[in-house]
C-alpha positions as CSV (number, residue, x, y, z in Angstrom):
1,M,81.2,-31.2,-46.1
2,V,79.8,-29.4,-49.1
3,S,81.3,-30.4,-52.5
4,A,83.3,-27.8,-54.4
5,D,80.5,-27.8,-57.1
6,A,77.9,-26.7,-54.5
7,R,79.9,-23.9,-53.0
8,G,78.6,-20.4,-53.5
9,Q,75.1,-21.3,-54.6
10,G,73.5,-20.5,-51.3
11,L,72.5,-24.1,-50.5
12,A,73.7,-24.0,-46.9
13,T,72.0,-20.7,-46.3
14,T,68.8,-22.0,-47.7
15,M,68.9,-25.1,-45.6
16,C,69.7,-23.2,-42.4
17,E,66.9,-20.7,-43.0
18,H,64.5,-23.5,-43.7
19,S,65.5,-25.4,-40.6
20,Q,64.9,-22.2,-38.5
21,E,61.5,-21.7,-40.1
22,R,60.5,-25.3,-39.3
23,A,61.8,-25.0,-35.8
24,L,59.7,-21.9,-35.2
25,A,56.7,-23.6,-36.7
26,L,57.2,-26.5,-34.3
27,G,57.4,-24.1,-31.3
28,Y,61.2,-24.1,-30.7
29,K,62.5,-20.8,-29.3
30,A,66.2,-21.3,-30.1
31,M,68.7,-23.3,-32.2
32,Q,72.1,-24.5,-31.3
33,F,75.0,-26.1,-33.1
34,N,77.0,-28.1,-30.5
35,F,80.2,-28.7,-32.5
36,V,81.4,-26.3,-35.2
37,A,85.2,-26.8,-35.9
38,S,86.9,-23.5,-35.6
39,S,88.9,-24.5,-38.7
40,N,85.7,-24.6,-40.7
41,E,85.8,-20.9,-41.5
42,G,83.0,-21.1,-44.1
43,A,80.6,-22.6,-41.6
44,V,81.6,-20.2,-38.8
45,R,81.1,-17.3,-41.2
46,L,77.7,-18.6,-42.4
47,W,76.3,-19.2,-38.9
48,G,77.5,-15.8,-37.8
49,R,75.9,-14.1,-40.8
50,L,72.6,-15.9,-40.0
51,G,72.7,-14.5,-36.4
52,F,74.3,-17.3,-34.5
53,E,76.8,-16.4,-31.7
54,T,79.6,-18.4,-30.3
55,V,78.6,-19.1,-26.7
56,G,81.2,-21.8,-25.9
57,R,84.5,-23.1,-27.0
58,L,85.8,-26.7,-26.6
59,P,89.6,-26.5,-26.6
60,N,91.4,-28.9,-29.0
61,A,88.2,-30.9,-29.5
62,F,88.7,-31.7,-33.2
63,K,91.7,-33.2,-34.9
64,H,92.0,-31.5,-38.2
65,P,94.0,-33.7,-40.7
66,E,96.3,-30.8,-41.6
67,Q,96.1,-28.3,-38.7
68,G,96.2,-30.8,-35.9
69,F,93.9,-30.2,-32.9
70,V,91.6,-27.2,-33.2
71,D,88.9,-25.8,-31.0
72,A,85.2,-26.4,-31.6
73,F,82.5,-23.8,-31.1
74,V,79.1,-24.0,-29.6
75,M,76.9,-21.6,-31.6
76,F,73.5,-20.4,-30.5
77,K,70.6,-18.2,-31.7
78,W,67.3,-17.2,-30.3
79,L,64.7,-17.7,-32.9
């Protein structure tokens, strides 16, 4: 989880873009996040903005401390 002080500075975007560049340089053709909690709206929005699509859903796979069980997404992108 990103601290409140780090939010809005583009750190997660920079890290994700860098990881995609490195993956391409290493010969990878795609990238996948296997477990993105649906309650993590910031992450879901970020990955979507960077071109990742939700390709799977794991029902009630994560127990959120306030929302109870929520789905998890599998998010994928061709590089």
